[in-house]
MARKOL-714047 format. One record per residue: x, y, z of N, C-alpha, C, O in turn; residue number from 1; residue in one letter; chain. Coordinates in nm, 2 decimals, padded with zeros to 4 digits. Example, Ala and Ser with C-alpha at 12.3 -4.5 7.8 and 13.67 -1.06 7.14 Angstrom:
MARKOL-714047
     nX     nY     nZ    caX    caY    caZ     cX     cY     cZ     oX     oY     oZ  nr rest kette
  01.32 -00.57  00.78  01.23 -00.45  00.78  01.32 -00.33  00.78  01.42 -00.33  00.85   1    A     A
  01.28 -00.22  00.71  01.37 -00.11  00.71  01.29  00.00  00.79  01.34  00.11  00.80   2    S     A
This chain:
MARKOL-714047
     nX     nY     nZ    caX    caY    caZ     cX     cY     cZ     oX     oY     oZ  nr rest kette
  00.19 -00.27 -00.68  00.05 -00.25 -00.74 -00.03 -00.14 -00.66 -00.12 -00.08 -00.72   1    M     A
  00.01 -00.12 -00.53 -00.08 -00.02 -00.47 -00.02  00.13 -00.51 -00.08  00.23 -00.47   2    A     A
  00.08  00.13 -00.58  00.12  00.27 -00.63  00.04  00.32 -00.75  00.04  00.44 -00.79   3    V     A
 -00.03  00.22 -00.82 -00.10  00.24 -00.94 -00.25  00.23 -00.92 -00.33  00.27 -01.01   4    I     A
 -00.30  00.18 -00.81 -00.43  00.16 -00.77 -00.45  00.18 -00.61 -00.35  00.21 -00.53   5    T     A
 -00.56  00.18 -00.56 -00.57  00.20 -00.42 -00.54  00.06 -00.34 -00.55 -00.05 -00.40   6    N     A
 -00.51  00.08 -00.21 -00.46 -00.04 -00.14 -00.58 -00.14 -00.11 -00.56 -00.26 -00.10   7    N     A
 -00.69 -00.10 -00.11 -00.81 -00.18 -00.09 -00.81 -00.29 -00.20 -00.83 -00.41 -00.18   8    D     A
 -00.80 -00.23 -00.32 -00.80 -00.33 -00.43 -00.68 -00.43 -00.43 -00.70 -00.55 -00.47   9    V     A
 -00.56 -00.38 -00.40 -00.46 -00.47 -00.38 -00.49 -00.59 -00.29 -00.48 -00.70 -00.33  10    V     A
 -00.52 -00.55 -00.15 -00.54 -00.63 -00.05 -00.64 -00.73 -00.10 -00.62 -00.86 -00.08  11    V     A
 -00.77 -00.68 -00.15 -00.87 -00.77 -00.19 -00.85 -00.87 -00.29 -00.91 -00.98 -00.30  12    L     A
 -00.76 -00.83 -00.38 -00.73 -00.91 -00.50 -00.62 -01.02 -00.47 -00.63 -01.14 -00.50  13    C     A
 -00.51 -00.96 -00.40 -00.39 -01.06 -00.38 -00.41 -01.15 -00.25 -00.33 -01.24 -00.24  14    L     A
 -00.50 -01.12 -00.16 -00.52 -01.20 -00.05 -00.56 -01.36 -00.10 -00.50 -01.46 -00.06  15    T     A
 -00.65 -01.37 -00.18 -00.69 -01.51 -00.21 -00.58 -01.58 -00.30 -00.57 -01.70 -00.31  16    P     A
 -00.51 -01.49 -00.38 -00.40 -01.53 -00.47 -00.28 -01.60 -00.38 -00.24 -01.71 -00.39  17    I     A
 -00.24 -01.51 -00.28 -00.14 -01.57 -00.18 -00.18 -01.69 -00.11 -00.10 -01.78 -00.09  18    I     A
 -00.32 -01.70 -00.07 -00.34 -01.81  00.01 -00.36 -01.94 -00.09 -00.33 -02.05 -00.04  19    C     A
 -00.40 -01.93 -00.21 -00.39 -02.04 -00.30 -00.25 -02.07 -00.33 -00.22 -02.19 -00.33  20    I     A
 -00.17 -01.99 -00.35 -00.02 -02.02 -00.38  00.03 -02.10 -00.25  00.09 -02.20 -00.26  21    F     A
  00.01 -02.04 -00.14  00.07 -02.10 -00.02  00.02 -02.24  00.00  00.09 -02.33  00.04  22    S     A
 -00.12 -02.26 -00.02 -00.18 -02.40  00.00 -00.10 -02.50 -00.11 -00.07 -02.61 -00.08  23    D     A
 -00.09 -02.44 -00.24 -00.04 -02.53 -00.32  00.11 -02.56 -00.31  00.15 -02.67 -00.34  24    T     A
  00.19 -02.47 -00.25  00.32 -02.51 -00.22  00.34 -02.56 -00.08  00.45 -02.60 -00.05  25    T     A
  00.25 -02.55  00.01  00.27 -02.59  00.14  00.34 -02.50  00.23  00.38 -02.53  00.33  26    G     A
  00.35 -02.38  00.18  00.42 -02.27  00.25  00.31 -02.21  00.34  00.18 -02.22  00.32  27    A     A
  00.36 -02.14  00.45  00.27 -02.07  00.55  00.24 -01.93  00.49  00.33 -01.85  00.47  28    D     A
  00.11 -01.90  00.47  00.06 -01.80  00.42  00.08 -01.66  00.49  00.09 -01.56  00.43  29    A     A
  00.09 -01.66  00.63  00.09 -01.55  00.71  00.21 -01.44  00.68  00.19 -01.32  00.67  30    E     A
  00.33 -01.51  00.67  00.44 -01.41  00.64  00.41 -01.32  00.52  00.43 -01.20  00.52  31    P     A
  00.37 -01.39  00.41  00.34 -01.34  00.28  00.23 -01.24  00.30  00.24 -01.13  00.25  32    F     A
  00.12 -01.27  00.36  00.00 -01.19  00.39  00.04 -01.06  00.47  00.00 -00.95  00.44  33    L     A
  00.12 -01.08  00.57  00.18 -00.96  00.64  00.26 -00.86  00.55  00.24 -00.74  00.55  34    I     A
  00.35 -00.93  00.49  00.44 -00.84  00.40  00.35 -00.78  00.29  00.37 -00.66  00.25  35    A     A
  00.25 -00.84  00.23  00.16 -00.76  00.14  00.09 -00.65  00.21  00.09 -00.54  00.15  36    M     A
  00.04 -00.67  00.33 -00.03 -00.57  00.40  00.05 -00.46  00.41  00.01 -00.36  00.37  37    F     A
  00.17 -00.47  00.48  00.27 -00.36  00.48  00.30 -00.29  00.37  00.30 -00.17  00.37  38    I     A
  00.34 -00.37  00.25  00.36 -00.30  00.12  00.24 -00.22  00.07  00.26 -00.11  00.03  39    A     A
  00.14 -00.28  00.08  00.02 -00.20  00.02 -00.02 -00.08  00.09 -00.05  00.02  00.03  40    A     A
 -00.02 -00.09  00.23 -00.06  00.04  00.30  00.05  00.14  00.29  00.03  00.26  00.27  41    N     A
  00.18  00.09  00.28  00.29  00.20  00.27  00.28  00.26  00.14  00.28  00.38  00.13  42    T     A
  00.28  00.17  00.02  00.26  00.22 -00.11  00.14  00.33 -00.12  00.15  00.43 -00.17  43    A     A
  00.04  00.29 -00.06 -00.07  00.38 -00.08 -00.07  00.51 -00.05 -00.16  00.59 -00.09  44    S     A
  00.03  00.54  00.06  00.04  00.68  00.09  00.10  00.78 -00.01  00.09  00.90  00.00  45    M     A
  00.18  00.72 -00.12  00.26  00.79 -00.20  00.17  00.87 -00.30  00.20  00.99 -00.33  46    A     A
  00.06  00.82 -00.34 -00.02  00.90 -00.43 -00.16  00.92 -00.38 -00.21  00.85 -00.29  47    L     A
 -00.22  01.02 -00.44 -00.34  01.08 -00.42 -00.46  00.97 -00.42 -00.54  00.97 -00.33  48    F     A
 -00.44  00.89 -00.51 -00.54  00.79 -00.54 -00.51  00.66 -00.45 -00.59  00.56 -00.46  49    I     A
 -00.41  00.65 -00.38 -00.37  00.53 -00.31 -00.47  00.48 -00.20 -00.47  00.36 -00.17  50    G     A
 -00.54  00.57 -00.14 -00.62  00.55 -00.02 -00.75  00.64 -00.03 -00.73  00.76 -00.06  51    N     A
 -00.87  00.59 -00.01 -00.98  00.69 -00.01 -00.96  00.80  00.09 -01.01  00.91  00.07  52    P     A
 -00.89  00.77  00.20 -00.87  00.89  00.30 -00.77  01.02  00.23 -00.79  01.13  00.25  53    T     A
 -00.67  00.96  00.14 -00.59  01.05  00.08 -00.68  01.16 -00.01 -00.66  01.28 -00.02  54    N     A
 -00.78  01.09 -00.07 -00.86  01.18 -00.17 -00.93  01.28 -00.09 -00.93  01.40 -00.12  55    I     A
 -00.99  01.23  00.02 -01.07  01.32  00.11 -00.99  01.44  00.15 -01.02  01.55  00.13  56    I     A
 -00.88  01.40  00.21 -00.79  01.50  00.26 -00.74  01.60  00.17 -00.73  01.72  00.20  57    V     A
 -00.70  01.55  00.04 -00.64  01.63 -00.06 -00.75  01.72 -00.11 -00.72  01.84 -00.12  58    A     A
 -00.86  01.67 -00.13 -00.97  01.75 -00.20 -01.02  01.85 -00.09 -01.07  01.96 -00.13  59    E     A
 -01.02  01.83  00.04 -01.07  01.92  00.14 -00.98  02.03  00.17 -01.01  02.13  00.23  60    A     A
 -00.84  02.01  00.12 -00.74  02.12  00.14 -00.70  02.17 -00.01 -00.60  02.24 -00.02  61    N     A
 -00.77  02.13 -00.11 -00.74  02.18 -00.25 -00.59  02.16 -00.29 -00.52  02.25 -00.33  62    D     A
 -00.56  02.03 -00.27 -00.41  01.99 -00.30 -00.42  01.92 -00.43 -00.50  01.83 -00.45  63    I     A
 -00.34  01.96 -00.53 -00.34  01.89 -00.67 -00.27  01.75 -00.65 -00.20  01.73 -00.55  64    S     A
 -00.29  01.67 -00.76 -00.23  01.53 -00.76 -00.08  01.54 -00.74 -00.03  01.47 -00.64  65    F     A
 -00.01  01.62 -00.82  00.14  01.64 -00.81  00.18  01.69 -00.68  00.27  01.64 -00.61  66    L     A
  00.11  01.79 -00.65  00.16  01.85 -00.51  00.15  01.76 -00.38  00.22  01.77 -00.29  67    S     A
  00.04  01.67 -00.40  00.03  01.59 -00.30  00.13  01.47 -00.29  00.17  01.43 -00.18  68    Y     A
  00.18  01.43 -00.41  00.28  01.33 -00.44  00.42  01.39 -00.40  00.51  01.32 -00.35  69    S     A
  00.43  01.52 -00.42  00.57  01.59 -00.38  00.57  01.60 -00.23  00.68  01.57 -00.17  70    A     A
  00.47  01.63 -00.17  00.46  01.64 -00.02  00.48  01.50  00.06  00.53  01.49  00.17  71    W     A
  00.43  01.40 -00.01  00.43  01.26  00.05  00.55  01.18  00.01  00.56  01.06  00.05  72    M     A
  00.63  01.22 -00.07  00.75  01.14 -00.12  00.84  01.11  00.00  00.88  01.00  00.01  73    G     A
  00.87  01.20  00.07  00.98  01.16  00.18  00.91  01.09  00.30  00.97  01.01  00.37  74    L     A
  00.78  01.12  00.33  00.72  01.03  00.43  00.71  00.89  00.37  00.73  00.79  00.44  75    P     A
  00.67  00.87  00.26  00.66  00.73  00.19  00.80  00.66  00.20  00.80  00.54  00.23  76    F     A
  00.90  00.73  00.17  01.03  00.66  00.18  01.06  00.63  00.32  01.11  00.52  00.35  77    L     A
  01.03  00.73  00.40  01.05  00.67  00.55  00.98  00.57  00.60  01.03  00.49  00.68  78    G     A
  00.84  00.56  00.57  00.77  00.45  00.60  00.81  00.31  00.54  00.81  00.21  00.60  79    A     A
  00.85  00.32  00.40  00.90  00.21  00.34  01.03  00.14  00.40  01.04  00.02  00.41  80    A     A
  01.13  00.23  00.44  01.25  00.19  00.52  01.20  00.13  00.64  01.24  00.02  00.68  81    V     A
  01.11  00.19  00.70  01.07  00.13  00.85  01.00  00.01  00.82  01.03 -00.08  00.90  82    A     A
  00.92 -00.01  00.73  00.85 -00.14  00.71  00.94 -00.25  00.68  00.92 -00.36  00.72  83    G     A
  01.04 -00.21  00.60  01.15 -00.31  00.57  01.22 -00.36  00.69  01.25 -00.47  00.71  84    I     A
  01.25 -00.25  00.77  01.33 -00.28  00.89  01.27 -00.36  01.00  01.33 -00.44  01.07  85    A     A
  01.14 -00.33  01.01  01.06 -00.40  01.12  01.02 -00.55  01.08  01.02 -00.64  01.16  86    V     A
  00.99 -00.56  00.95  00.96 -00.68  00.90  01.09 -00.77  00.84  01.07 -00.88  00.80  87    Y     A
């Protein structure tokens, strides 16, 4: 979801949903919340609109949407692999 919107929206919308589902099922919410935070923050780096900081940096350096995504593709994949390996 963070790939099509910014990570703030993902975290704010999914946190209560994860907590409600965890309460309903009796599961511990913490591992699900941590996984969601890692995934949202990692996915937000892939696109220009993923994070407000990305927009500021790209606009300040006159980087287009497609150019930004092209430059961030490899770092995104590296961060995604690291996130999966660590968690």
